[in-house]
ROZA-22519 format. One line per 2 residues: number of its first residue (from 0); for each residue y, x, z negated of N, C-alpha, C. Coordinates in steps of 0.02 Angstrom, whole numbers. Layout:
BEGIN
NUM> Y:X:Z:Y:X:Z:Y:X:Z ~ ...
END
This chain:
BEGIN
0> -277:-107:125:-291:-171:93:-323:-159:24 ~ -300:-198:-26:-327:-196:-94:-315:-128:-128
2> -257:-99:-115:-240:-34:-145:-185:-40:-197 ~ -172:-101:-220:-115:-117:-264:-49:-111:-226
4> -53:-116:-160:8:-110:-119:55:-169:-130 ~ 29:-229:-143:73:-286:-156:111:-275:-221
6> 77:-248:-271:110:-234:-335:167:-185:-325 ~ 154:-130:-290:207:-80:-280:262:-109:-236
8> 244:-147:-184:295:-175:-140:341:-223:-177 ~ 315:-260:-226:357:-304:-266:404:-263:-311
10> 379:-208:-338:421:-165:-379:478:-136:-335 ~ 460:-111:-277:510:-83:-232:560:-136:-210
12> 534:-195:-190:578:-248:-165:623:-277:-218 ~ 608:-265:-282:650:-290:-336:708:-243:-350
14> 707:-184:-319:761:-135:-328:819:-154:-283 ~ 880:-147:-306:939:-170:-269:950:-131:-204
16> 919:-72:-198:930:-33:-137:875:-42:-85 ~ 828:-89:-98:771:-99:-53:764:-173:-37
18> 760:-190:27:748:-259:49:678:-264:77 ~ 641:-316:58:573:-326:83:523:-316:27
20> 466:-351:32:417:-349:-22:346:-364:2 ~ 336:-375:67:270:-398:89:256:-376:161
22> 200:-398:187:182:-384:256:223:-428:303 ~ 248:-399:356:284:-439:406:243:-450:469
24> 187:-412:476:142:-418:534:175:-400:600 ~ 227:-359:597:260:-336:658:223:-277:688
26> 231:-271:754:209:-211:790:271:-170:807 ~ 266:-105:799:323:-61:811:312:-21:874
28> 319:-55:931:308:-23:996:370:14:1020 ~ 429:-9:999:491:19:1024:540:26:966
30> 589:70:971:639:77:918:674:11:901 ~ 682:-33:951:715:-97:939:678:-139:887
32> 613:-127:879:574:-167:833:596:-158:760 ~ 631:-104:746:659:-96:678:711:-149:665
34> 749:-169:716:797:-224:708:760:-290:697 ~ 703:-298:730:662:-358:718:638:-360:646
36> 624:-301:617:604:-298:547:660:-324:502 ~ 721:-305:516:777:-329:475:781:-406:478
38> 775:-433:539:778:-506:546:720:-539:509 ~ 661:-510:514:601:-539:482:607:-537:406
40> 632:-483:380:640:-478:307:691:-528:282 ~ 746:-535:318:795:-587:298:763:-656:296
42> 721:-670:344:688:-735:346:639:-743:289 ~ 601:-691:273:550:-694:221:580:-698:150
44> 639:-667:142:670:-668:76:720:-725:68 ~ 747:-749:125:800:-799:122:864:-772:94
46> 872:-706:96:930:-673:67:959:-623:117 ~ 1023:-609:111:1053:-558:155:1027:-489:136
48> 1025:-444:185:1006:-375:171:1060:-342:128 ~ 1038:-307:76:1087:-279:29:1076:-205:15
50> 1019:-177:38:1001:-110:17:1007:-57:71 ~ 984:2:52:982:59:99:918:59:140
52> 865:27:115:801:27:148:779:-44:164 ~ 743:-51:220:709:-113:236:634:-96:237
54> 595:-134:198:526:-117:184:477:-162:223 ~ 425:-132:248:368:-169:275:305:-139:244
56> 260:-182:224:195:-161:196:143:-167:251 ~ 116:-111:273:71:-111:331:1:-94:308
58> -45:-140:318:-114:-132:296:-162:-118:353 ~ -141:-133:414:-187:-130:471:-162:-79:522
60> -204:-63:570:-188:-10:618:-145:-36:675 ~ -87:-64:658:-40:-86:708:-7:-24:740
62> 17:-34:801:51:20:837:117:37:802 ~ 131:102:796:196:126:773:217:180:823
64> 272:168:858:291:213:911:311:281:883 ~ 298:335:922:317:402:900:391:408:883
66> 433:373:920:505:378:907:523:353:838 ~ 487:303:813:499:278:745:470:327:694
68> 410:351:705:379:398:658:419:462:652 ~ 452:481:706:490:544:706:562:535:680
70> 583:474:669:650:461:644:659:491:575 ~ 710:533:566:719:568:503:739:521:446
72> 759:460:462:777:412:410:716:375:382 ~ 660:382:416:599:348:394:573:378:329
74> 553:335:282:517:357:222:455:313:216 ~ 401:344:195:338:308:189:308:321:120
76> 266:274:98:226:283:38:154:268:58 ~ 110:317:48:39:309:62:2:300:-3
78> -35:244:-9:-74:231:-70:-148:236:-55 ~ -184:271:-98:-257:278:-90:-291:260:-156
80> -343:220:-149:-381:197:-207:-454:218:-201 ~ -490:218:-256:-560:237:-255:-599:196:-203
82> -639:228:-160:-671:193:-105:-716:135:-126 ~ -758:145:-176:-803:91:-197:-763:32:-223
84> -708:45:-257:-666:-9:-283:-633:-49:-227 ~ -614:-14:-173:-584:-49:-116:-634:-97:-85
86> -695:-73:-73:-746:-117:-43:-759:-177:-88 ~ -767:-166:-153:-779:-220:-200:-721:-271:-197
88> -660:-246:-195:-602:-290:-197:-595:-331:-133 ~ -607:-300:-76:-603:-338:-13:-656:-392:-11
90> -717:-375:-31:-771:-425:-32:-756:-482:-80 ~ -727:-466:-137:-708:-517:-185:-654:-562:-157
92> -603:-532:-125:-550:-572:-95:-577:-618:-41 ~ -620:-592:3:-647:-633:57:-692:-689:33
94> -720:-679:-26:-766:-730:-53:-731:-781:-97 ~ -681:-759:-136:-653:-802:-187:-578:-817:-181
96> -538:-772:-153:-466:-780:-156:-436:-806:-90 ~ -455:-773:-36:-430:-792:31:-490:-794:77
98> -529:-848:73:-593:-850:110:-586:-834:183 ~ -618:-780:203:-615:-757:272:-682:-723:286
100> -719:-750:334:-787:-727:345:-792:-652:357 ~ -745:-624:394:-750:-553:410:-744:-510:347
102> -709:-536:295:-702:-498:234:-758:-511:184 ~ -809:-547:206:-870:-553:166:-927:-514:198
104> -914:-485:257:-964:-447:294:-955:-373:278 ~ -1003:-344:243:-997:-275:221:-988:-227:279
106> -1023:-237:333:-1016:-192:390:-945:-194:418 ~ -918:-254:425:-849:-260:449:-801:-227:400
108> -809:-240:336:-764:-213:286:-767:-137:286 ~ -827:-109:292:-834:-37:293:-801:-7:354
110> -811:-37:412:-781:-12:474:-705:-16:471 ~ -679:-72:445:-607:-79:437:-579:-22:393
112> -612:-11:337:-587:38:289:-589:109:318 ~ -643:127:351:-648:193:381:-595:202:435
114> -585:151:477:-534:156:529:-464:162:499 ~ -453:127:445:-387:131:412:-377:200:382
116> -427:228:351:-422:295:324:-408:346:379 ~ -442:338:435:-431:384:491:-358:380:515
118> -330:319:518:-261:313:540:-213:341:488 ~ -227:330:424:-184:358:372:-185:434:373
120> -243:462:389:-249:535:396:-203:559:451 ~ -203:524:507:-160:541:564:-86:533:545
122> -69:479:511:1:466:493:26:518:443 ~ -17:538:396:3:589:347:24:653:383
124> -13:671:434:4:732:472:69:724:510 ~ 81:664:538:140:654:579:204:645:538
126> 199:609:483:259:595:443:273:652:394 ~ 221:685:372:230:744:329:264:728:263
128> 311:770:244:342:763:177:389:703:171 ~ 402:668:226:440:606:221:396:549:193
130> 332:562:187:285:515:156:270:538:85 ~ 275:493:37:254:506:-32:183:482:-40
132> 140:524:-67:71:506:-77:59:494:-151 ~ 31:435:-167:14:420:-237:-56:390:-239
134> -90:403:-293:-154:370:-303:-142:303:-336 ~ -176:252:-311:-163:184:-334:-174:177:-409
136> -224:211:-436:-239:205:-507:-182:231:-550 ~ -145:281:-525:-90:310:-563:-35:258:-574
138> -26:213:-526:26:161:-533:13:119:-595 ~ -51:105:-610:-68:65:-668:-72:107:-731
140> -99:167:-725:-113:208:-785:-53:250:-806 ~ -12:271:-758:46:313:-773:106:286:-735
142> 126:225:-749:178:193:-708:246:229:-713 ~ 264:253:-773:329:284:-780:335:346:-735
144> 284:390:-738:285:451:-697:283:434:-622 ~ 242:384:-605:236:366:-534:302:338:-507
146> 334:294:-545:396:264:-521:452:315:-520 ~ 452:362:-567:503:414:-565:495:457:-503
148> 432:474:-487:418:513:-426:443:477:-364 ~ 430:412:-360:452:373:-302:528:366:-300
150> 559:358:-358:632:355:-360:662:418:-331 ~ 634:475:-351:661:539:-326:646:548:-252
152> 586:527:-230:569:534:-159:615:492:-116 ~ 631:432:-138:673:386:-99:747:397:-112
154> 763:442:-159:832:457:-176:870:394:-197 ~ 838:355:-240:869:294:-265:917:312:-322
156> 972:276:-327:1022:292:-377:1004:266:-446 ~ 958:217:-449:937:188:-513:861:189:-517
158> 833:190:-578:760:193:-586:726:130:-558 ~ 664:140:-537:620:83:-522:591:58:-588
160> 586:-7:-595:565:-38:-658:494:-64:-653 ~ 459:-65:-710:391:-92:-713:390:-167:-701
162> 443:-201:-721:447:-273:-709:475:-286:-639 ~ 452:-340:-610:473:-357:-542:482:-432:-536
164> 518:-452:-485:532:-523:-473:480:-553:-426 ~ 478:-619:-424:437:-654:-375:480:-674:-315
166> 447:-681:-258:482:-699:-196:448:-761:-166 ~ 475:-784:-110:451:-848:-82:378:-844:-60
168> 354:-786:-39:285:-780:-15:240:-746:-66 ~ 264:-734:-126:223:-701:-177:159:-740:-190
170> 102:-706:-186:38:-738:-200:8:-778:-144 ~ 42:-782:-87:17:-822:-31:-24:-779:16
172> -83:-804:37:-124:-767:84:-85:-747:147 ~ -104:-689:174:-75:-660:234:-10:-622:221
174> 18:-628:160:79:-592:144:70:-543:87 ~ 10:-536:62:-2:-489:7:-58:-514:-38
176> -59:-489:-98:-111:-505:-147:-111:-580:-162 ~ -167:-615:-147:-170:-687:-161:-196:-704:-231
178> -208:-654:-272:-236:-666:-338:-182:-686:-388 ~ -201:-718:-444:-151:-736:-495:-116:-675:-526
180> -147:-616:-521:-119:-557:-554:-49:-540:-529 ~ -34:-554:-466:31:-535:-439:88:-575:-470
182> 71:-631:-502:123:-674:-531:143:-652:-601 ~ 111:-600:-629:127:-580:-697:196:-550:-704
184> 221:-520:-650:289:-494:-651:297:-427:-684 ~ 242:-392:-696:248:-327:-729:186:-285:-715
186> 196:-220:-704:140:-174:-697:102:-169:-762 ~ 37:-168:-757:-4:-155:-817:-37:-216:-845
188> -28:-274:-814:-62:-334:-839:-137:-326:-835 ~ -173:-351:-884:-245:-343:-887:-279:-383:-831
190> -325:-351:-796:-359:-384:-740:-425:-415:-765 ~ -442:-475:-740:-504:-507:-762:-565:-471:-734
192> -622:-478:-767:-684:-450:-742:-708:-491:-683 ~ -741:-457:-636:-763:-491:-575:-837:-480:-564
194> -865:-522:-521:-934:-512:-499:-937:-447:-459 ~ -990:-408:-469:-999:-345:-434:-1045:-355:-374
196> -1024:-332:-316:-1065:-337:-256:-1108:-273:-249 ~ -1167:-281:-221:-1211:-224:-210:-1190:-189:-146
198> -1173:-126:-151:-1151:-86:-94:-1205:-33:-79 ~ -1238:-36:-22:-1290:14:-6:-1262:85:-7
200> -1305:132:-24:-1285:202:-27:-1256:226:39 ~ -1285:206:95:-1261:229:161:-1189:209:172
202> -1170:149:152:-1101:127:160:-1054:166:116 ~ -1076:180:55:-1034:219:9:-1023:290:35
204> -1076:320:61:-1070:387:88:-1020:388:147 ~ -1025:337:189:-981:334:248:-908:330:228
206> -892:288:179:-822:280:159:-798:341:120 ~ -842:372:82:-821:430:43:-805:490:88
208> -841:497:143:-827:552:190:-758:542:221 ~ -744:480:244:-678:466:273:-623:473:221
210> -638:452:161:-589:456:106:-572:529:90 ~ -622:571:89:-611:642:73:-565:675:125
212> -575:658:188:-532:686:241:-460:661:234 ~ -452:598:218:-385:569:210:-351:600:148
214> -388:607:95:-361:636:34:-335:707:47 ~ -375:746:82:-356:815:97:-292:817:139
216> -288:773:189:-229:771:232:-166:751:193 ~ -174:703:148:-116:680:109:-91:735:63
218> -137:770:31:-116:825:-13:-86:883:27 ~ -110:893:86:-86:949:126:-17:935:157
220> -5:873:178:55:859:218:109:819:182 ~ 90:776:136:138:730:106:169:758:42
222> 224:727:21:251:742:-45:205:712:-97 ~ 189:751:-149:142:728:-200:172:734:-269
224> 144:696:-315:167:698:-385:150:766:-415 ~ 190:790:-463:173:852:-498:104:847:-529
226> 66:902:-531:-2:900:-557:-8:867:-626 ~ 39:879:-669:35:850:-736:42:775:-738
228> 65:745:-683:75:672:-681:17:636:-650 ~ -31:672:-623:-87:639:-589:-139:616:-639
230> -174:563:-623:-228:539:-665:-285:588:-663 ~ -309:607:-720:-362:658:-723:-428:629:-697
232> -463:671:-659:-529:652:-635:-530:600:-581 ~ -473:585:-552:-470:532:-502:-478:560:-432
234> -518:527:-392:-519:538:-320:-494:474:-289 ~ -461:478:-233:-422:422:-208:-453:387:-150
236> -432:325:-140:-455:288:-81:-398:245:-57 ~ -410:214:1:-355:174:29:-364:101:8
END
């Protein structure tokens, strides 16, 4: 959550070889659930499936069956953002964009984030090089290199573009980023300044420890961008 995943999902979903652009909230308990994903994406887009990939943006620790994770046709993208920025963004969303009491509670937000990092660490090990790992900040700061890396990882025949289209659920709560920024239609739009929340040191230490373990697992197991393409001085978060 709050990793710029909506931004990337819109870029991916705007490519002619990829269908889908948002969260479908499906659980993947059985291989058959992949067919449910196709039906759900058709419903959410209102368009026939046209591409090689069907995309789901997964933010929460929903079940994903081993048979799906082990499928050689599966490709994943893991996004990690700076931990303090994630906490700030979730609290801001819960307070101002999509009012939800649990996302205004720092303890809940911290526990959610740590649990999500733990699951991403596990998934990085299981999916391995079929998962592309990118730092969220690189998408904004080095979009050309990041999109080229993803194009090559997904073996797309045409480049991914910085500009993207809007869809029926773009900007709507529960389907992705509810902020006005997602409506700009292009990577790199200037973000407004926000109120800063006070995060106790203990909470920051807790998320940074989980983040460090996830970061290490992603670098060890996933496909990563060439060193020259990474944002300098960045440590990543989910």
